[in-house]
N, CA, C and O atoms as a GROMACS GRO file, in nm:
protein
  300
    1MET      N    1   3.996  -3.533  -4.404
    1MET     CA    2   3.944  -3.548  -4.268
    1MET      C    3   3.833  -3.450  -4.247
    1MET      O    4   3.846  -3.331  -4.277
    2ASN      N    5   3.726  -3.499  -4.195
    2ASN     CA    6   3.611  -3.414  -4.160
    2ASN      C    7   3.631  -3.360  -4.021
    2ASN      O    8   3.653  -3.438  -3.928
    3SER      N    9   3.625  -3.229  -4.002
    3SER     CA   10   3.651  -3.176  -3.870
    3SER      C   11   3.556  -3.061  -3.840
    3SER      O   12   3.496  -3.004  -3.931
    4VAL      N   13   3.545  -3.028  -3.713
    4VAL     CA   14   3.465  -2.915  -3.667
    4VAL      C   15   3.552  -2.829  -3.579
    4VAL      O   16   3.657  -2.872  -3.530
    5THR      N   17   3.508  -2.709  -3.559
    5THR     CA   18   3.583  -2.615  -3.474
    5THR      C   19   3.507  -2.600  -3.342
    5THR      O   20   3.385  -2.587  -3.339
    6ILE      N   21   3.584  -2.603  -3.233
    6ILE     CA   22   3.522  -2.578  -3.102
    6ILE      C   23   3.586  -2.455  -3.041
    6ILE      O   24   3.700  -2.422  -3.073
    7THR      N   25   3.515  -2.385  -2.954
    7THR     CA   26   3.562  -2.268  -2.890
    7THR      C   27   3.562  -2.288  -2.740
    7THR      O   28   3.466  -2.340  -2.683
    8VAL      N   29   3.670  -2.245  -2.674
    8VAL     CA   30   3.677  -2.259  -2.529
    8VAL      C   31   3.725  -2.128  -2.472
    8VAL      O   32   3.820  -2.068  -2.521
    9ARG      N   33   3.656  -2.082  -2.364
    9ARG     CA   34   3.701  -1.962  -2.295
    9ARG      C   35   3.792  -2.003  -2.183
    9ARG      O   36   3.762  -2.091  -2.103
   10ILE      N   37   3.908  -1.935  -2.180
   10ILE     CA   38   4.005  -1.958  -2.074
   10ILE      C   39   4.050  -1.821  -2.018
   10ILE      O   40   4.038  -1.718  -2.085
   11PRO      N   41   4.100  -1.822  -1.898
   11PRO     CA   42   4.149  -1.697  -1.839
   11PRO      C   43   4.267  -1.641  -1.923
   11PRO      O   44   4.349  -1.716  -1.977
   12ARG      N   45   4.271  -1.510  -1.932
   12ARG     CA   46   4.377  -1.443  -2.010
   12ARG      C   47   4.516  -1.485  -1.962
   12ARG      O   48   4.608  -1.507  -2.042
   13LYS      N   49   4.530  -1.495  -1.831
   13LYS     CA   50   4.661  -1.536  -1.772
   13LYS      C   51   4.704  -1.673  -1.824
   13LYS      O   52   4.821  -1.693  -1.857
   14LEU      N   53   4.610  -1.767  -1.833
   14LEU     CA   54   4.641  -1.899  -1.883
   14LEU      C   55   4.685  -1.890  -2.032
   14LEU      O   56   4.780  -1.957  -2.072
   15LYS      N   57   4.618  -1.810  -2.108
   15LYS     CA   58   4.655  -1.792  -2.249
   15LYS      C   59   4.794  -1.738  -2.262
   15LYS      O   60   4.870  -1.780  -2.348
   16GLN      N   61   4.827  -1.644  -2.176
   16GLN     CA   62   4.963  -1.583  -2.178
   16GLN      C   63   5.067  -1.688  -2.143
   16GLN      O   64   5.174  -1.691  -2.204
   17GLU      N   65   5.038  -1.774  -2.045
   17GLU     CA   66   5.130  -1.879  -2.009
   17GLU      C   67   5.146  -1.983  -2.119
   17GLU      O   68   5.257  -2.031  -2.144
   18LEU      N   69   5.033  -2.018  -2.185
   18LEU     CA   70   5.041  -2.109  -2.297
   18LEU      C   71   5.134  -2.056  -2.406
   18LEU      O   72   5.217  -2.128  -2.461
   19SER      N   73   5.116  -1.927  -2.436
   19SER     CA   74   5.202  -1.864  -2.535
   19SER      C   75   5.347  -1.857  -2.492
   19SER      O   76   5.437  -1.878  -2.573
   20LYS      N   77   5.371  -1.828  -2.366
   20LYS     CA   78   5.505  -1.820  -2.308
   20LYS      C   79   5.580  -1.950  -2.329
   20LYS      O   80   5.697  -1.949  -2.366
   21TYR      N   81   5.514  -2.062  -2.306
   21TYR     CA   82   5.579  -2.194  -2.315
   21TYR      C   83   5.561  -2.259  -2.453
   21TYR      O   84   5.603  -2.373  -2.474
   22GLY      N   85   5.500  -2.186  -2.545
   22GLY     CA   86   5.486  -2.236  -2.682
   22GLY      C   87   5.399  -2.363  -2.692
   22GLY      O   88   5.423  -2.450  -2.775
   23ILE      N   89   5.299  -2.369  -2.604
   23ILE     CA   90   5.210  -2.486  -2.601
   23ILE      C   91   5.109  -2.470  -2.712
   23ILE      O   92   5.043  -2.367  -2.723
   24LYS      N   93   5.096  -2.574  -2.794
   24LYS     CA   94   4.997  -2.573  -2.900
   24LYS      C   95   4.864  -2.625  -2.842
   24LYS      O   96   4.847  -2.744  -2.816
   25VAL      N   97   4.773  -2.532  -2.822
   25VAL     CA   98   4.649  -2.557  -2.758
   25VAL      C   99   4.567  -2.667  -2.832
   25VAL      O  100   4.512  -2.757  -2.769
   26SER      N  101   4.561  -2.658  -2.962
   26SER     CA  102   4.478  -2.752  -3.036
   26SER      C  103   4.530  -2.895  -3.015
   26SER      O  104   4.449  -2.987  -3.006
   27SER      N  105   4.661  -2.916  -3.008
   27SER     CA  106   4.716  -3.051  -2.989
   27SER      C  107   4.680  -3.102  -2.851
   27SER      O  108   4.638  -3.216  -2.834
   28VAL      N  109   4.697  -3.015  -2.750
   28VAL     CA  110   4.672  -3.054  -2.614
   28VAL      C  111   4.522  -3.088  -2.594
   28VAL      O  112   4.488  -3.189  -2.532
   29VAL      N  113   4.435  -3.002  -2.648
   29VAL     CA  114   4.292  -3.024  -2.635
   29VAL      C  115   4.252  -3.151  -2.709
   29VAL      O  116   4.174  -3.231  -2.656
   30ARG      N  117   4.303  -3.172  -2.828
   30ARG     CA  118   4.268  -3.290  -2.907
   30ARG      C  119   4.307  -3.417  -2.830
   30ARG      O  120   4.227  -3.509  -2.817
   31ARG      N  121   4.432  -3.420  -2.778
   31ARG     CA  122   4.476  -3.538  -2.701
   31ARG      C  123   4.389  -3.561  -2.575
   31ARG      O  124   4.353  -3.675  -2.543
   32ALA      N  125   4.357  -3.451  -2.506
   32ALA     CA  126   4.277  -3.462  -2.385
   32ALA      C  127   4.138  -3.515  -2.415
   32ALA      O  128   4.085  -3.597  -2.340
   33LEU      N  129   4.079  -3.468  -2.525
   33LEU     CA  130   3.946  -3.515  -2.564
   33LEU      C  131   3.950  -3.660  -2.607
   33LEU      O  132   3.862  -3.739  -2.570
   34GLU      N  133   4.050  -3.696  -2.685
   34GLU     CA  134   4.068  -3.837  -2.726
   34GLU      C  135   4.085  -3.930  -2.605
   34GLU      O  136   4.028  -4.039  -2.601
   35GLU      N  137   4.162  -3.886  -2.509
   35GLU     CA  138   4.183  -3.967  -2.388
   35GLU      C  139   4.057  -3.980  -2.306
   35GLU      O  140   4.028  -4.086  -2.252
   36GLU      N  141   3.981  -3.872  -2.296
   36GLU     CA  142   3.851  -3.879  -2.224
   36GLU      C  143   3.752  -3.973  -2.290
   36GLU      O  144   3.683  -4.048  -2.222
   37VAL      N  145   3.745  -3.971  -2.424
   37VAL     CA  146   3.659  -4.063  -2.495
   37VAL      C  147   3.705  -4.207  -2.472
   37VAL      O  148   3.623  -4.295  -2.449
   38ARG      N  149   3.835  -4.230  -2.478
   38ARG     CA  150   3.894  -4.364  -2.453
   38ARG      C  151   3.855  -4.411  -2.312
   38ARG      O  152   3.815  -4.526  -2.293
   39ARG      N  153   3.870  -4.319  -2.214
   39ARG     CA  154   3.838  -4.354  -2.074
   39ARG      C  155   3.692  -4.392  -2.059
   39ARG      O  156   3.657  -4.489  -1.991
   40ARG      N  157   3.605  -4.312  -2.126
   40ARG     CA  158   3.458  -4.339  -2.114
   40ARG      C  159   3.422  -4.471  -2.181
   40ARG      O  160   3.337  -4.544  -2.132
   41LYS      N  161   3.490  -4.503  -2.296
   41LYS     CA  162   3.463  -4.630  -2.363
   41LYS      C  163   3.502  -4.746  -2.276
   41LYS      O  164   3.431  -4.847  -2.274
   42ILE      N  165   3.615  -4.737  -2.204
   42ILE     CA  166   3.659  -4.843  -2.112
   42ILE      C  167   3.553  -4.862  -2.001
   42ILE      O  168   3.517  -4.974  -1.967
   43ILE      N  169   3.505  -4.751  -1.948
   43ILE     CA  170   3.403  -4.760  -1.844
   43ILE      C  171   3.278  -4.829  -1.897
   43ILE      O  172   3.219  -4.914  -1.830
   44GLU      N  173   3.237  -4.791  -2.017
   44GLU     CA  174   3.119  -4.852  -2.080
   44GLU      C  175   3.140  -5.001  -2.104
   44GLU      O  176   3.050  -5.081  -2.077
   45LEU      N  177   3.256  -5.041  -2.153
   45LEU     CA  178   3.288  -5.182  -2.178
   45LEU      C  179   3.289  -5.262  -2.049
   45LEU      O  180   3.241  -5.375  -2.044
   46ARG      N  181   3.346  -5.202  -1.943
   46ARG     CA  182   3.348  -5.274  -1.814
   46ARG      C  183   3.206  -5.295  -1.763
   46ARG      O  184   3.173  -5.402  -1.711
   47ARG      N  185   3.123  -5.194  -1.778
   47ARG     CA  186   2.984  -5.208  -1.735
   47ARG      C  187   2.915  -5.316  -1.813
   47ARG      O  188   2.843  -5.399  -1.756
   48ALA      N  189   2.936  -5.318  -1.946
   48ALA     CA  190   2.871  -5.420  -2.030
   48ALA      C  191   2.923  -5.561  -1.993
   48ALA      O  192   2.845  -5.657  -1.992
   49ALA      N  193   3.054  -5.573  -1.964
   49ALA     CA  194   3.112  -5.700  -1.927
   49ALA      C  195   3.053  -5.747  -1.792
   49ALA      O  196   3.026  -5.866  -1.775
   50ARG      N  197   3.035  -5.656  -1.700
   50ARG     CA  198   2.979  -5.692  -1.569
   50ARG      C  199   2.836  -5.741  -1.588
   50ARG      O  200   2.796  -5.841  -1.528
   51GLU      N  201   2.758  -5.670  -1.672
   51GLU     CA  202   2.619  -5.710  -1.696
   51GLU      C  203   2.609  -5.846  -1.762
   51GLU      O  204   2.521  -5.926  -1.731
   52LEU      N  205   2.703  -5.870  -1.860
   52LEU     CA  206   2.706  -6.000  -1.925
   52LEU      C  207   2.744  -6.111  -1.826
   52LEU      O  208   2.688  -6.221  -1.830
   53GLY      N  209   2.838  -6.080  -1.739
   53GLY     CA  210   2.880  -6.178  -1.635
   53GLY      C  211   2.759  -6.214  -1.546
   53GLY      O  212   2.737  -6.330  -1.513
   54GLU      N  213   2.683  -6.113  -1.510
   54GLU     CA  214   2.566  -6.142  -1.424
   54GLU      C  215   2.463  -6.223  -1.500
   54GLU      O  216   2.398  -6.310  -1.442
   55LEU      N  217   2.446  -6.197  -1.629
   55LEU     CA  218   2.354  -6.270  -1.713
   55LEU      C  219   2.398  -6.416  -1.727
   55LEU      O  220   2.317  -6.507  -1.710
   56PHE      N  221   2.526  -6.438  -1.759
   56PHE     CA  222   2.581  -6.573  -1.775
   56PHE      C  223   2.578  -6.652  -1.644
   56PHE      O  224   2.565  -6.774  -1.646
   57SER      N  225   2.591  -6.583  -1.534
   57SER     CA  226   2.588  -6.652  -1.406
   57SER      C  227   2.454  -6.716  -1.376
   57SER      O  228   2.444  -6.809  -1.297
   58LYS      N  229   2.351  -6.665  -1.442
   58LYS     CA  230   2.216  -6.720  -1.422
   58LYS      C  231   2.190  -6.845  -1.507
   58LYS      O  232   2.090  -6.915  -1.486
   59ILE      N  233   2.278  -6.873  -1.604
   59ILE     CA  234   2.261  -6.989  -1.692
   59ILE      C  235   2.324  -7.109  -1.619
   59ILE      O  236   2.440  -7.102  -1.577
   60PRO      N  237   2.252  -7.214  -1.606
   60PRO     CA  238   2.306  -7.335  -1.538
   60PRO      C  239   2.433  -7.384  -1.612
   60PRO      O  240   2.443  -7.376  -1.734
   61GLU      N  241   2.528  -7.434  -1.535
   61GLU     CA  242   2.654  -7.481  -1.592
   61GLU      C  243   2.632  -7.596  -1.689
   61GLU      O  244   2.704  -7.607  -1.789
   62GLU      N  245   2.537  -7.682  -1.662
   62GLU     CA  246   2.507  -7.793  -1.753
   62GLU      C  247   2.463  -7.742  -1.886
   62GLU      O  248   2.499  -7.800  -1.988
   63GLU      N  249   2.389  -7.636  -1.888
   63GLU     CA  250   2.342  -7.580  -2.015
   63GLU      C  251   2.456  -7.529  -2.098
   63GLU      O  252   2.460  -7.549  -2.220
   64ILE      N  253   2.549  -7.462  -2.032
   64ILE     CA  254   2.671  -7.410  -2.099
   64ILE      C  255   2.749  -7.524  -2.159
   64ILE      O  256   2.787  -7.519  -2.276
   65VAL      N  257   2.775  -7.629  -2.081
   65VAL     CA  258   2.851  -7.745  -2.127
   65VAL      C  259   2.782  -7.808  -2.244
   65VAL      O  260   2.847  -7.843  -2.343
   66ARG      N  261   2.650  -7.825  -2.235
   66ARG     CA  262   2.573  -7.884  -2.346
   66ARG      C  263   2.586  -7.802  -2.471
   66ARG      O  264   2.602  -7.859  -2.579
   67SER      N  265   2.579  -7.670  -2.463
   67SER     CA  266   2.589  -7.584  -2.576
   67SER      C  267   2.729  -7.591  -2.643
   67SER      O  268   2.742  -7.594  -2.766
   68ILE      N  269   2.829  -7.593  -2.558
   68ILE     CA  270   2.967  -7.603  -2.612
   68ILE      C  271   2.986  -7.732  -2.684
   68ILE      O  272   3.043  -7.732  -2.793
   69ARG      N  273   2.942  -7.842  -2.631
   69ARG     CA  274   2.953  -7.975  -2.695
   69ARG      C  275   2.878  -7.978  -2.827
   69ARG      O  276   2.925  -8.036  -2.924
   70LYS      N  277   2.761  -7.917  -2.829
   70LYS     CA  278   2.683  -7.914  -2.952
   70LYS      C  279   2.757  -7.836  -3.061
   70LYS      O  280   2.764  -7.881  -3.175
   71MET      N  281   2.812  -7.720  -3.025
   71MET     CA  282   2.885  -7.640  -3.123
   71MET      C  283   3.006  -7.716  -3.173
   71MET      O  284   3.038  -7.707  -3.292
   72ARG      N  285   3.074  -7.790  -3.088
   72ARG     CA  286   3.191  -7.864  -3.130
   72ARG      C  287   3.152  -7.976  -3.228
   72ARG      O  288   3.225  -8.006  -3.323
   73GLU      N  289   3.039  -8.035  -3.205
   73GLU     CA  290   2.988  -8.145  -3.292
   73GLU      C  291   2.954  -8.089  -3.431
   73GLU      O  292   2.965  -8.161  -3.530
   74LEU      N  293   2.913  -7.967  -3.440
   74LEU     CA  294   2.874  -7.905  -3.564
   74LEU      C  295   2.991  -7.867  -3.654
   74LEU      O  296   2.972  -7.837  -3.772
   75ARG      N  297   3.112  -7.868  -3.598
   75ARG     CA  298   3.232  -7.831  -3.677
   75ARG      C  299   3.269  -7.935  -3.775
   75ARG      O  300   3.366  -7.919  -3.849
   0.00000   0.00000   0.00000
């Protein structure tokens, strides 16, 4: 696995509490970053879907029907 190291500054009190509760910082940070990336991808996909919907709404229904029939005939 190819990986990189990141550094984060946190208040000393927070570090003490993390140690007190035995919280593995790297696991928590990794999960949080993965979740944030997943959340951003969903936002990006929703935006793309909305834009595609707007684009498709400009195509006349008859044109869509004609294209579908043509593709079915080619099978």
